[in-house]
C-alpha positions as CSV (number, residue, x, y, z in Angstrom):
1,Y,-5.9,-10.0,17.7
2,Y,-2.7,-11.8,18.6
3,T,-4.3,-15.1,17.5
4,N,-5.6,-13.7,14.3
5,S,-3.8,-13.8,11.0
6,R,-2.4,-10.6,9.5
7,Q,-5.0,-11.0,6.7
8,R,-7.9,-11.2,9.2
9,I,-6.7,-8.1,11.1
10,F,-6.5,-6.1,7.8
11,K,-9.9,-7.3,6.7
12,E,-11.4,-6.3,10.1
13,I,-9.8,-2.8,10.0
14,A,-11.0,-2.3,6.4
15,Y,-14.6,-3.4,7.1
16,S,-14.9,-1.4,10.3
17,S,-14.0,1.7,8.4
18,Q,-16.5,0.9,5.7
19,G,-13.6,0.0,3.3
20,Q,-12.5,-3.1,1.5
21,Y,-9.5,-5.3,1.6
22,Y,-7.8,-7.1,-1.3
23,Y,-5.2,-9.8,-0.8
24,S,-3.0,-10.2,-3.9
25,P,-0.3,-12.9,-3.5
26,S,0.6,-13.0,-7.2
27,P,1.0,-10.5,-10.1
28,D,-2.3,-11.8,-11.6
29,K,-4.1,-11.2,-8.3
30,V,-2.6,-7.7,-8.1
31,E,-3.9,-6.9,-11.6
32,E,-7.3,-8.3,-10.6
33,S,-7.4,-6.2,-7.4
34,A,-6.3,-3.1,-9.3
35,D,-9.1,-3.6,-11.8
36,R,-11.7,-3.8,-9.0
37,I,-10.3,-0.7,-7.3
38,F,-10.4,1.2,-10.6
39,K,-14.0,0.2,-11.2
40,Q,-14.9,1.4,-7.7
41,L,-13.2,4.7,-8.2
42,T,-14.9,5.3,-11.5
43,S,-18.3,3.9,-10.9
44,P,-21.4,6.2,-10.7
45,V,-21.9,7.9,-7.4
46,E,-25.2,8.0,-5.4
47,Y,-26.4,11.5,-4.8
48,R,-28.9,12.6,-2.2
49,L,-31.1,15.5,-3.1
50,K,-32.9,17.8,-0.7
51,A,-36.1,19.3,-2.2
52,D,-37.7,22.6,-1.1
53,W,-41.5,22.4,-1.4
54,I,-43.2,25.5,-2.7
55,Q,-47.0,25.5,-2.5
56,T,-48.5,26.3,-5.9
57,E,-51.9,25.8,-7.6
58,R,-52.9,22.1,-7.6
59,M,-52.4,20.6,-11.0
60,S,-50.9,17.6,-12.8
61,G,-47.5,17.0,-11.2
62,F,-44.0,16.8,-12.6
63,V,-40.6,16.9,-11.0
64,E,-37.8,19.1,-12.3
65,V,-34.3,18.8,-10.8
66,R,-32.1,21.9,-11.3
67,F,-28.5,21.9,-10.1
68,E,-26.9,25.2,-9.0
69,E,-24.3,26.5,-11.4
70,G,-20.9,24.9,-10.5
71,A,-22.5,22.1,-8.4
72,E,-20.9,19.5,-10.6
73,K,-17.5,20.7,-9.3
74,K,-18.5,19.9,-5.8
75,A,-19.5,16.4,-6.8
76,A,-16.0,15.4,-7.9
77,K,-14.7,12.4,-6.0
78,N,-11.8,13.0,-3.6
79,V,-9.2,10.2,-3.5
80,E,-5.9,9.8,-1.7
81,L,-3.5,7.1,-2.8
82,I,-1.2,5.9,0.0
83,L,1.7,3.8,-1.2
84,D,4.0,1.7,1.0
85,A,7.6,2.5,-0.1
86,S,9.2,0.8,2.9
87,N,12.2,-1.6,2.6
88,S,10.0,-4.7,2.6
89,M,8.7,-3.6,-0.8
90,W,11.9,-4.9,-2.3
91,G,10.6,-8.4,-1.6
92,Q,9.5,-10.4,-4.6
93,I,6.3,-11.9,-6.0
94,Q,7.1,-14.6,-8.4
95,G,10.5,-13.1,-9.3
96,K,9.3,-9.5,-9.5
97,A,9.9,-6.8,-6.9
98,K,6.7,-5.8,-5.1
99,I,7.5,-2.2,-5.6
100,A,7.8,-2.7,-9.4
101,V,4.4,-4.5,-9.4
102,A,2.8,-1.7,-7.3
103,K,4.2,1.0,-9.5
104,E,2.9,-0.6,-12.7
105,V,-0.6,-1.1,-11.2
106,L,-0.7,2.4,-9.7
107,E,0.3,4.1,-12.9
108,Q,-2.4,2.1,-14.8
109,I,-5.0,3.3,-12.2
110,I,-3.9,6.9,-12.3
111,N,-3.9,7.1,-16.1
112,G,-7.4,5.6,-16.3
113,L,-9.0,8.0,-13.8
114,P,-11.4,10.7,-15.0
115,D,-9.9,14.2,-15.5
116,E,-12.4,15.8,-13.2
117,M,-11.4,13.7,-10.2
118,N,-9.5,15.1,-7.2
119,V,-6.5,12.9,-6.4
120,G,-3.6,13.1,-3.9
121,L,-0.6,10.9,-3.3
122,R,1.0,10.1,0.1
123,L,4.1,7.9,0.5
124,Y,5.6,6.3,3.6
125,G,8.9,4.6,4.3
126,H,10.7,6.3,1.4
127,R,13.0,8.9,2.9
128,F,14.9,7.4,5.9
129,G,16.7,4.1,6.4
130,L,15.7,1.4,8.8
131,N,18.1,2.6,11.5
132,D,17.1,6.2,11.3
133,N,15.0,7.5,14.3
134,R,12.8,9.4,11.9
135,A,11.7,6.2,10.1
136,C,8.8,5.5,12.4
137,Q,7.0,8.7,11.3
138,D,8.3,8.7,7.7
139,T,5.2,9.7,5.8
140,E,4.9,12.5,3.2
141,L,2.0,14.0,1.2
142,V,3.9,14.4,-2.1
143,T,0.8,15.5,-4.0
144,P,-2.1,17.3,-2.1
145,I,-5.6,16.3,-3.0
146,G,-6.6,18.4,-6.0
147,L,-7.7,18.2,-9.6
148,I,-5.8,15.2,-11.0
149,D,-2.4,15.9,-12.7
150,K,-1.6,12.5,-14.1
151,K,1.9,13.3,-15.2
152,Q,2.8,14.7,-11.8
153,L,1.4,11.7,-10.1
154,T,3.0,9.1,-12.3
155,D,6.4,10.9,-12.2
156,A,6.2,10.8,-8.4
157,V,5.4,7.1,-8.4
158,D,8.2,6.4,-10.9
159,A,10.7,8.1,-8.7
160,I,10.1,6.1,-5.5
161,T,12.9,4.1,-4.0
162,P,11.9,2.0,-1.0
163,R,14.1,2.6,2.1
164,G,12.8,2.4,5.6
165,K,10.2,1.2,8.1
166,T,6.4,0.7,7.6
167,P,4.5,3.5,9.5
168,L,1.3,2.3,8.0
169,V,-1.2,3.3,10.7
170,Y,0.5,6.6,11.3
171,S,0.3,7.3,7.5
172,V,-3.4,6.5,7.3
173,L,-4.1,8.8,10.3
174,E,-2.2,11.6,8.6
175,G,-4.0,10.8,5.4
176,I,-7.4,11.5,7.1
177,R,-6.1,15.0,7.9
178,D,-5.4,15.6,4.2
179,F,-9.2,15.6,3.6
180,K,-9.7,18.7,5.8
181,G,-11.9,21.2,4.1
182,L,-13.2,18.5,1.6
183,K,-16.5,16.8,1.8
184,G,-15.4,13.3,2.4
185,G,-13.4,11.0,0.1
186,T,-11.7,7.7,-0.3
187,I,-8.3,6.4,0.8
188,V,-6.7,3.7,-1.3
189,L,-3.8,2.1,0.6
190,I,-1.3,-0.1,-1.2
191,S,0.9,-2.1,1.1
192,D,2.6,-5.5,1.5
193,G,1.1,-5.6,5.0
194,V,4.3,-6.3,6.9
195,E,3.2,-3.9,9.7
C-alpha cells in the first residue's frame, strides 16, 4: 500500500466492501458525484422472494404474489451518511471551502430522498481540536438511523464547524454498529481523504 496513491487505496477499500468510490477534485465533479450517489440511493431495489408451494389440483397456471401487511415498511432502505468535519475540510476547492461544498451537496441529497427512507447521520472530527487527546476517536452519531427527518438532518449539517483530526476508519467501524438490528444498509462516506 505504501507505493499506492491515496486514490488507489480508497478505491480498493471501496471495491472490497462492495461499495463505490468517487473522486471529486472540483465543485463540478462534486455535483456530478452527488447526482450519481443520489440516483443510487433512490433507484429501484432488487427483492428476492421465497415461494411456498402448495399442492393443488392440476390446472392452467398463474402466479400471484401477496405481500404480508406491513412488509413494505421492512423494505425501506437504511442509509447512514458519514461526514468528515475535521480541520482539513477548511481547505479550498477553487476558492470555496470543502466543508461549504460538502454541506451544499449533502443538503441537496437529503432534501431529495424519499420520505419512507431510513437515514442516519454520523460526524467525525467536529468536537475536539487537533491537540486534544480525544480527537483520534472523535466520532458521533448525531441522528440515529430512522425514518428520515429532513429538517433535523439539514439543521445538523448546517451547524457543523470543522475542528480536529480525521478518524475516518474508526468512524466507519462505529458506523457499522449503527446498523445493529436492521437488515443491512448503505454507508455514504464524504471525506477529503486526508487520512
